[in-house]
C-alpha positions in Angstrom: -5.6 -44.9 -20.8 -7.4 -45.8 -24.0 -7.8 -43.5 -26.9 -10.0 -43.3 -30.0 -8.0 -42.3 -33.1 -9.3 -41.8 -36.6 -6.9 -41.5 -39.5 -9.4 -41.8 -42.4 -13.0 -41.5 -43.4 -13.6 -45.3 -43.3 -12.8 -45.3 -39.5 -15.3 -42.5 -39.0 -18.0 -44.4 -40.9 -17.2 -47.6 -38.9 -17.5 -45.7 -35.6 -20.8 -44.2 -36.5 -22.1 -47.6 -37.5 -21.1 -48.9 -34.1 -23.1 -46.2 -32.4 -26.1 -46.7 -34.7 -26.2 -50.4 -33.9 -25.6 -50.1 -30.2 -28.0 -47.3 -29.6 -30.6 -48.0 -32.3 -30.5 -44.5 -33.7 -30.4 -43.3 -37.3 -27.0 -43.3 -39.0 -26.9 -39.5 -39.6 -27.6 -38.9 -35.9 -25.0 -41.5 -34.9 -22.4 -39.5 -37.1 -23.4 -36.3 -35.4 -23.2 -37.8 -31.8 -19.9 -39.3 -32.6 -18.5 -36.0 -33.9 -19.8 -34.2 -30.8 -18.3 -36.8 -28.5 -14.9 -36.4 -30.3 -15.1 -32.7 -29.6 -16.3 -31.3 -32.9 -19.4 -29.2 -33.7 -20.5 -31.5 -36.5 -19.7 -34.6 -38.5 -18.6 -32.4 -41.4 -16.2 -30.6 -39.1 -14.7 -33.9 -37.9 -14.5 -35.2 -41.5 -12.6 -32.1 -42.7 -10.2 -32.5 -39.8 -9.6 -36.2 -40.4 -8.7 -35.5 -44.0 -5.9 -33.2 -42.9 -4.5 -35.0 -39.8 -5.3 -37.9 -37.5 -7.8 -37.0 -34.7 -7.5 -38.5 -31.2 -9.7 -38.3 -28.1 -9.3 -40.1 -24.8 -12.0 -42.7 -24.3 -13.0 -41.1 -21.0 -13.5 -37.7 -22.6 -15.4 -39.3 -25.4 -17.8 -41.2 -23.1 -18.4 -38.0 -20.9 -19.3 -36.0 -24.1 -21.4 -38.9 -25.5 -23.4 -39.3 -22.3 -24.2 -35.6 -22.3 -25.2 -35.5 -26.0 -27.3 -38.7 -25.8 -29.2 -37.5 -22.8 -29.7 -34.0 -24.3 -30.6 -35.1 -27.8 -32.2 -38.5 -27.4 -33.1 -38.9 -23.7 -30.8 -42.0 -23.7 -28.3 -43.2 -21.1 -25.4 -45.5 -21.5 -25.0 -48.5 -19.2 -21.8 -50.2 -18.2 -22.2 -52.9 -20.8 -22.6 -50.4 -23.6 -19.6 -48.5 -22.5 -17.6 -51.7 -22.4 -18.7 -52.5 -26.0 -17.8 -49.1 -27.2 -14.3 -49.3 -25.6 -13.8 -52.7 -27.3 -14.9 -51.6 -30.7 -13.6 -48.0 -30.9 -10.3 -47.9 -29.0 -7.0 -48.5 -30.7 
């Protein structure tokens, strides 16, 4: 089972850039979608938590949450290739 773990702000920024590039959405929206997929209500909430302790989410939970948020907020869907790219770039 693969996990996504963030231990610092640079890792959060990097993950948001991955989403921005892959999905062609604005960086601020990518930060919010990433935070939601990680199980947080906002990017600021995730940022505050990462400053205190490492944050980990299973890749499967992350993708399920991300699919829901992308469909609801952007009317976008993820294909298998995009999911594979995310796994390769985000998982530890």
